[in-house]
C-alpha positions in Angstrom: 0.0 0.0 0.0 1.3 3.5 -1.0 0.1 6.7 0.7 0.0 9.7 -1.6 -0.6 13.4 -1.2 -2.5 14.4 -4.3 -1.3 17.7 -5.8 -3.7 17.7 -8.7 -6.4 15.3 -9.8 -7.5 15.1 -13.5 -10.3 12.6 -13.1 -12.0 10.6 -10.5 -10.9 10.7 -6.9 -10.6 14.3 -5.7 -9.2 13.6 -2.2 -6.0 15.3 -1.1 -4.7 12.2 0.5 -5.2 8.7 -1.0 -3.9 5.2 -0.9 -3.3 2.7 -3.7 -1.9 -0.8 -4.0 0.8 -2.2 -6.2 3.0 -5.2 -6.3 6.5 -5.7 -4.9 8.1 -6.0 -8.4 9.7 -8.9 -10.1 7.0 -10.9 -11.8 4.0 -9.1 -10.3 4.4 -5.8 -12.3 4.6 -3.8 -9.1 5.5 -0.1 -9.5 8.5 0.9 -7.3 7.5 4.1 -5.6 10.1 6.1 -3.5 9.3 8.2 -0.5 9.6 11.9 -1.3 9.4 11.6 -5.1 6.6 13.1 -7.2 4.7 11.0 -9.8 2.0 11.2 -12.3 -0.2 8.3 -11.4 -2.6 6.4 -13.7 -4.7 4.4 -11.2 -7.6 2.0 -11.7 -10.0 0.2 -9.4 -9.1 -3.4 -8.7 -11.6 -6.2 -8.0 -12.1 -5.0 -4.4 -12.9 -1.5 -5.6 -9.5 -0.1 -4.3 -7.1 2.0 -6.4 -4.2 0.2 -7.9 -1.4 0.9 -10.4 1.5 -1.1 -12.0 4.4 -0.8 -14.4 2.1 -1.6 -17.4 0.3 1.7 -16.9 1.6 5.2 -17.7 2.5 5.8 -14.1 6.0 7.4 -14.0 8.2 10.0 -12.2 6.8 13.5 -12.9 10.0 14.5 -14.7 9.7 11.5 -17.0 6.0 12.1 -17.7 6.4 15.6 -19.3 4.8 14.7 -22.6 1.7 13.3 -20.8 1.7 16.6 -18.7 1.8 18.6 -22.0 -1.1 16.6 -23.4 -3.2 17.0 -20.2 -2.5 20.8 -20.1 -2.5 21.2 -23.9 0.9 22.8 -24.1 4.2 22.3 -25.9 6.9 20.3 -24.2 9.9 22.6 -23.5 13.4 21.3 -23.5 14.7 19.6 -20.3 17.4 21.4 -18.3 19.5 18.8 -16.6 21.3 21.4 -14.3 24.5 19.5 -14.7 23.0 16.2 -13.2 24.1 13.1 -15.1 21.3 10.9 -16.4 23.7 8.5 -18.2 23.4 4.9 -17.1 26.4 2.7 -16.5 27.5 -0.9 -16.7 28.9 -3.0 -13.8 30.9 -6.1 -14.7 32.8 -8.7 -12.6 33.3 -12.3 -11.9 32.0 -14.7 -9.3 34.6 -16.8 -7.6 34.7 -19.7 -7.2 33.0 -20.3 -10.5 31.4 -23.6 -9.2 29.1 -21.3 -7.2 27.2 -21.1 -10.5 26.2 -23.8 -13.0 23.2 -26.1 -12.9 21.6 -24.2 -10.0 19.7 -20.9 -10.4 22.0 -18.1 -9.5 21.6 -14.3 -9.9 23.5 -11.1 -9.3 21.2 -8.4 -7.8 21.9 -4.7 -7.5 20.1 -3.2 -4.5 20.0 0.6 -4.1 21.1 1.7 -0.6 18.4 3.6 1.4 15.5 2.4 -0.6 12.5 1.1 1.4 11.4 -1.4 -1.2 13.1 -4.8 -1.2 12.9 -5.0 -5.0 16.3 -5.0 -6.7 17.1 -2.3 -9.2 18.9 -4.5 -11.7 19.9 -8.2 -12.0 22.1 -10.4 -14.1 22.9 -14.1 -14.5 26.5 -15.2 -14.1 27.9 -17.2 -17.0 29.5 -20.6 -16.8 32.9 -18.9 -16.1 31.3 -16.8 -13.4 31.4 -13.6 -15.4 28.5 -11.1 -15.2 27.5 -7.6 -16.3 24.7 -5.6 -14.9 23.6 -3.0 -17.5 21.6 0.2 -17.5 22.5 1.1 -13.9 21.3 4.5 -12.8 23.6 6.8 -10.7 23.5 6.0 -7.0 25.0 3.9 -4.2 24.3 0.1 -4.3 24.9 -3.2 -2.6 25.8 -6.1 -4.9 24.1 -9.4 -3.9 24.7 -13.0 -5.0 21.8 -15.4 -4.5 21.6 -19.1 -5.4 18.4 -21.2 -5.5 17.9 -24.9 -5.6 14.3 -25.9 -6.2 13.2 -22.3 -5.3 15.0 -22.4 -1.9 17.7 -19.8 -1.3 21.0 -21.7 -0.6 23.4 -18.7 -1.0 22.9 -15.1 0.1 26.2 -13.2 -0.1 27.0 -9.5 -0.3 30.0 -8.0 -2.2 32.9 -8.6 -1.6 32.0 -11.9 0.0 30.2 -11.4 3.3 26.8 -12.7 4.6 26.2 -9.8 7.1 24.8 -6.6 5.4 26.7 -4.4 7.9 30.0 -5.8 6.5 29.1 -5.3 2.8 31.1 -2.8 0.6 29.0 -0.2 -1.1 29.4 0.4 -4.8 29.0 4.0 -6.1 27.7 4.4 -9.7 29.3 6.3 -11.5 32.6 6.0 -9.7 36.0 4.4 -9.8 34.6 0.9 -9.7 36.9 -1.5 -11.6 35.4 -3.3 -14.6 36.6 -6.7 -13.3 35.2 -7.0 -9.8 36.0 -10.2 -8.0 33.0 -11.4 -6.0 34.0 -14.2 -3.6 31.3 -16.6 -2.7 31.9 -18.6 0.5 30.2 -21.9 1.2 27.1 -21.6 3.3 25.4 -24.4 5.3 21.6 -24.8 5.2 19.3 -26.5 7.7 15.8 -28.0 7.7 12.9 -26.4 9.6 9.7 -28.3 10.1 6.7 -28.1 12.3 2.9 -27.9 12.5 0.2 -25.2 12.1 -2.7 -25.5 14.4 -6.1 -23.8 14.8 -7.4 -23.8 18.3 -10.9 -22.6 17.2 -11.3 -25.2 14.5 -9.3 -28.5 14.1 -9.8 -28.2 10.3 -7.4 -25.8 8.6 -8.7 -23.7 5.6 -7.3 -24.6 2.2 -4.2 -23.1 0.8 -2.4 -22.4 4.0 1.2 -21.3 3.6 4.1 -20.7 6.1 6.6 -18.0 5.5 10.0 -17.6 7.0 11.2 -13.9 6.6 14.6 -12.8 7.7 14.6 -10.3 10.5 17.5 -8.4 9.0 17.7 -9.2 5.3 14.7 -7.9 3.3 15.2 -10.2 0.3 15.8 -13.4 2.3 12.5 -15.3 2.7 11.1 -18.9 2.3 7.6 -20.2 1.6 6.2 -23.7 2.2 2.7 -25.2 1.8 1.1 -26.6 4.9 -0.5 -30.0 4.5 -4.2 -30.5 5.5 -2.8 -32.0 8.7 -1.0 -28.7 9.4 2.5 -30.1 8.9 5.1 -28.2 6.9 8.8 -28.5 6.1 11.6 -26.2 4.7 14.4 -28.4 3.5 17.1 -25.8 3.0 17.2 -22.7 5.1 20.2 -20.4 5.6 21.2 -19.7 9.2 19.9 -16.5 10.9 17.0 -15.0 12.7 13.6 -15.2 11.1 9.9 -14.4 11.6 7.6 -17.3 11.0 4.1 -16.3 9.7 1.1 -18.3 8.6 -0.9 -17.0 5.6 -4.2 -18.0 4.0 -5.2 -17.3 0.5 -7.8 -14.4 0.9 -9.9 -15.9 -1.9 -10.4 -19.0 0.2 -10.7 -17.4 3.7 -10.7 -13.7 4.3 -11.3 -13.5 8.1 -8.1 -14.8 9.8 -5.2 -13.7 11.8 -1.9 -15.1 12.9 0.8 -14.7 15.5 4.3 -14.3 14.1 6.9 -16.3 15.9 10.6 -15.6 16.2 12.9 -18.4 15.0 16.7 -18.6 15.2 18.1 -21.1 12.7 21.5 -22.4 13.8 20.8 -26.1 13.1 17.9 -28.4 12.1 14.6 -27.4 13.8 11.7 -29.8 14.3 8.4 -29.4 16.1 8.0 -25.7 15.4 4.5 -24.9 16.5 2.6 -22.1 14.8 -1.0 -21.0 15.4 -3.7 -19.7 13.0 -6.7 -17.9 14.4 -9.9 -17.7 12.3 -12.5 -15.1 13.3 
């Protein structure tokens, strides 16, 4: 959900303050809003009657929507003064080492802007068989470079440049800057553990359909796991990286809309069994 102060409304909702929904990005077409920026928003009502927008609409930063502004105000588009600010994108290249960190598994290099509230990466690239990678069309800014590995959708590597697992120890990369074109990104081996348990419902022994359990890192916004809960309530995560997580139970709202859950803190330092989670239906 995004809260907006409306400076001008052309059609529809005339309120000065409004909220709309969008996705988180990636495959759900979510638009990546930033706090403090001004946008021209093309919103529509979703199935619930709430305002939504996405990257498939004409929603854009105000300075990138000048032609639409000219059409709405019926005026000619004047030339843009850049005030000496560079708008040229850059390319960031390097090599993952050891190269056997890539291969038959699903690996990615993610570029995450520092200070952004959204967990959505700005750019991404896939390392080649020799470990080489290039992230293209990078806008000016300060970033963290992140290597992730997936095996059957489970994250089995989560490493920040130059080769650390703790975000506080990561080295920031400034674009444009004096970043070498042949970065060496060291990928240490990381152990994974299994986490299993049961979801219960004290009000009703029968769980609703499509119950899922999520493990979300307490410190790493992009580190999360999802598993389906069986009708008996049992669930299992086969490969989880060590760290502190929040465990949350979710239910598909199209199946059951009135429910709540208590999140539970979980510290993964070894295999965990008998993790007990509770789902409360109203």
